[in-house]
C-alpha positions, -999 to +999 in steps of 0.1 A: +851+682-460+829+674-493+804+698-492+780+685-518+779+713-545+760+706-574+759+726-605+722+742-609+705+755-641+686+787-641+656+784-622+668+756-602+680+776-573+666+762-535+630+772-526+612+774-494+584+751-490+555+748-463+546+708-456+512+701-448+491+670-435+458+667-433+443+669-402+410+660-390+396+689-371+359+694-358+336+727-358+320+740-323+289+719-337+311+686-335+313+684-372+345+666-389+364+689-419+378+667-441+395+696-459+416+710-429+453+701-425+481+717-403+514+725-410+544+702-398+573+722-411+594+740-434+621+728-454+642+741-483+647+723-517+652+724-553+620+717-577+621+702-609+600+687-635+597+651-637+615+634-666+593+612-691+603+582-680+598+589-645+563+601-652+554+568-669+571+547-648+551+561-618+520+560-638+522+523-643+525+521-604+496+541-601+511+568-583+511+597-612+539+626-608+544+654-622+578+671-606+604+659-581+612+679-552+649+670-543+662+683-507+696+685-494+701+662-464+668+648-447+642+667-428+638+670-392+605+660-395+588+625-412+574+632-443+546+609-455+530+599-488+495+624-487+515+650-476+518+683-495+542+707-501+529+741-507+548+775-524+524+800-527+494+792-543+510+757-555+505+727-539+526+694-548+511+659-534+536+635-521+529+606-539+552+576-527+579+577-497+604+601-497+638+584-519+670+587-498+695+580-520+724+550-508+707+556-473+735+586-468+717+610-463+734+632-486+698+641-508+659+631-503+637+627-533+600+634-532+580+622-560+553+643-562+518+655-584+508+693-587+474+699-578+456+729-586+420+715-575+424+716-542 
């Protein structure tokens, strides 16, 4: 059976990411907190810088990206635009719907924008 082995360059090993979704929560006084988020799961994926052509294409579509997160298979939970991947103190916000190449569930690509100001 084909296992989907690929050749990786140094630094492109699979890494663990936590996935978060913005979730409005309320304080004890009833005030809604906008910056709250909840963890919806974890994935193991490859982090790669986006190519200049991809950056330009997505910028023209009003979705700026800086990185791609490439996961083998599909996640066990739904990841939507607006969710974000977190690894350490780095956050990568998903800009578009996940791209499942050929709809055969071998690889899923997330086009993300790295943000350090949130």
